[in-house]
N, C-alpha and C positions, 0 to 999 in steps of 0.2 A: 845865793847860789847853793849854800848848804841845805837850805830848806827844800830846794827843788829836787835834791837827791834823796834826802831822808824821808820826806813825806811819801813819795811813790814806793820807796823801799819798805816803809812801815805798812803801807796799804797792801802791797803784794805779800809781805810776810804774814800779815794777819789773815789775808784771804787764803794763803796756803795752809796755815794752821787750822782755819775753819773747815776747809775741804778735807784735811786729814782726819779731823774728828768725825765729820759726816761719813767718810769712807769706813772708819773703824766701827762706828755704830751700825752702818749698813752691813758690814761683813759679819758682825756678831748676830744681827737680827735675822739675816737671810742665810746664815751658815747651814749647810746640809750635813747632818750627822751621818757618819759612816761607821758601821759596826767594825770594831777592830778585827773581827774574825775574817772580814773580807780580805784584808791585807795578808793575814796569816794563810788563808786558803790560796790566795794568788801566789804567794811565795812557794807553796808546795807544788804548784803546777809547773809544767815544763817551760812555760812562758814563750812558746813558739808563736803565739797569737795567730794560729793558722786558720781558725774558724771551723775546724773539723768537727767540733762539738755542736755546731749550729749557732754559735754566738759570735759576736763581733771580735772578741778576743778573750784572753785569760781573765782580765779584770771583770768583764761583763759576765763571764761564766761564774766567777767567784761570787759576785754580787747576787746573782740569781740563785745559786745553790744555798747560800747563807740565808737568803730571804725565804725560800720555799722549802728547804730541807728535803728536796726531791732526791730520793736515793737512786732513781733511775738515770739521773744526769750522769753523763759519761765523758771523760776526756780521752779520746782515742790515742793520742801520742803517749799519754802518761801510763795507760794500761792499769794493771792490777796494783802495782806499787803505789802509784799516785792515788788511786781510789782508796787504798788503805790509809794513806796519810791524811787525805781529806776527811775520811770517815772518823779517824781518831780526833781530828780537830773539832768536828761537829758532834761527836758523841753518838754516831749512828753508823749503820752499815751502808756503805755506798757501793753500788753495783760496779764490779770491776771485770774487765775483759782484756785479753791480750790485744794490743793495738793492731789494727789491720795492716796489711802490707800492699804496696802498689804492685800491680801486675800489668805487663805490656801485652795487649791483645793482638800481637802481630809477631810472626816468626820469619818474616820476609827478608832474610839476609841475602847476600849476593849469590849464595850458592843455590837458593831455591826460588827466588823471585826474579822476574825479568826487569831490567833497567833500560831506560831509553835516554842515552846521552848523559851529560854531566852538568849539574847546576853550577852556574857561576854568578854569584851575587852575595847579598847579605846573608851571613851564616845564621839564619833564624828560620825555624820551621813555619811560623805564621807568615813571614814575608814571602817565603818560597811558595806557600800555598796560595797566597793572594795573587801572585803573578803566574800561577800555574807552572812553577819552576821545579816541582818535585820530580825527581828522575825515576822514581819507581813507577812502573806501568800501572800497578794496582792503585786505583783512586782512593783507596781507604787505608793503605799501608803506612807504616812508620816512615816519616820524611827523613829522619836520621841526621838532622843538623844540630841536635843537642839543645833545643830550647828547654826541655825537661831537665837536662843536666845542669843548666844555668840556674833554673828555678829551685833546685834542691840544695838546701844549706848543709846537708849532711853527707855529701858525696856518695849518695846511695844509688845513683844511676850512671851508667857509662854507655857509650855507643860502641857496639862491636859489629863489624862487618855490615854496616848500614842499617842497623836496627838497635833501638834502646834496650838495655838489659838492666833489671833492678837487682841490687845487692841486698837481699832481705835482712842480713845482719846489721846493716846500717840504716835501713828505712824505719822511720818513727811513725809513719802513717799519717802525716799531717796533710797530705793531699795537694801539696804545692805543685807537684809534677802533673797532677790531673788537670789543674787549671791552666797549665802552660801548654798542654798539647792541643794544637788546633784541630786535630782530627778525632779527638775523643777516644783514643785507643788505650789510654792508661786508666785503669779502674782500681778500686780498692777491693781486697778479698780477705777472707779469714787468714790469720797467720799460721795457725798450727797445721791444719789440713786444708788445702785449697785445690779445688778442681775448677777449671775454667776453659772456655773455648778461646783459643788464642787467635781470633780473627774477628773482624767487624764488617766484612764485606757482605753486602746484601745482593750482590750479583748472582745470576744463575750459575749453576755448576760448570756449564760449558765455558762461560766467560772466565770464571775463576781459574780453571785449569790452564787457560792461555797465558795468564800472567803470574801464577804462583803454584808451586807444587804442594804447599802445605796450607792452603786456604780451605774454608768450609764450603762444601759443594752442595749443601742442603739435601743430603740423602735421607735424613731422618732416622738413620739407624740408631743413633744415640737416644732419640726420643722413644723408640720402641724398646730399647734395652733397659731404660730406666723404669723401675717399678714404683718409684716414689713421686712421679710427676714433677721431677726437679729440672727437667730440660724443657725450656720454653723455646718455641720456634716461631720466628717472625720474618717474613720476606726473605726466604732462602737461608736464614741464619739461625743457628742454634745458640742458646744462651743458658748458662747454669744459674738456677735460683738457689743461692746459698742458704736461704732459710729452710728450704726443703731438702737440700742435698744431704745424704747420709754418708757420703764418701765411700760408697760400695765399690767403685771402680769399674762398674759395668760399662758405662758410657765411654770411658777411656779406651778400654780394650776393643770395643766394637767399631771405633772410628777408622774408616779406611784411609783417611788423609793424615791420621796421627796429629790432628790439630787440637785435641783436647789435652791440656796439660794437667799434671797432678804433682802435688808435693805433699809428702807425709803419709801416703797410704802404706799400710803394713798388712802382713798376714794375708788373709783371703782376699781382701780388697786389692792389695798389690798384685796378687796372682791374677785376678780378673782384669786388672788394668794392663798387665803385660803377659798375655797368654803366649805359650810357646808357639813358634811357627808351625803351621801344618806341614806334615811330611808329604812330599810329593810321591804319588803312586808311580812305581816303575812302569815305563812304557811297555805295553804289551807287545810280545813278539809278533812279527808280521805273519799273517796266515800263510802267505806264500812260502816263507822260510820254514814254517812248522809243518806244512803239508808234505807227505811222502812223494817221491818222484812218480810221475805217471808211468803206467805199465808200458813197456816197449820203448821207453825213452832211451 
């Protein structure tokens, strides 16, 4: 009886030991060496794993920049401070820019946009969009149910009066809110000075006026006012090209709908963006009142 227990136990024990040796040899033989700098660079990153840099995550970014020493690789949420840390670790100058900030391309709050009924259902913008449950008449406007709020880990977005509003001081530019918006009305823009058209409607001006007081009506006045070809126009909608925009403020001041937003304009640019209202000419006195009474009257 004892042999019936000991022999199988010995066989299994020997087999286990042999497999352990095989695994150890295989682990050493096929081990992949990773440069210690990768871990150091990854630790210097925000570790948001947002993908805003174009890579799968912070580890992927760190691996690539250590291998290529590409000074143009950029971590948007990290900005200049992170770029300086990574550069010091790699002994090179890494391009650094302030992280972009999210902007909501819609100003359709309850005071300016028309609403039709009230949505009753799952509090999710994508769900409401799928069942055509968005209550805003504009088919392009902010649904306002807060999917972007839930996606943001930094409490940088709030819903105010039916429309999403970004809190720039909290936004790290990771783009999570951009991915969460089913209508694509959240975009990334330069942080320091940003000029953008707060509308994504491609409808004709007559249709836009029926459902929103602050929508782009496609008048092209901003296109004509821009001397730098920074306003692109496509299917009744104006769009600012941030690479060409000099933040001169001309487009902001000429927009009759006041749909072009600006942040950070100063001096002459701010004056162009906010021209004083034109003084109304006094009504001319009626000819009848000014004329002398007829003779013999």
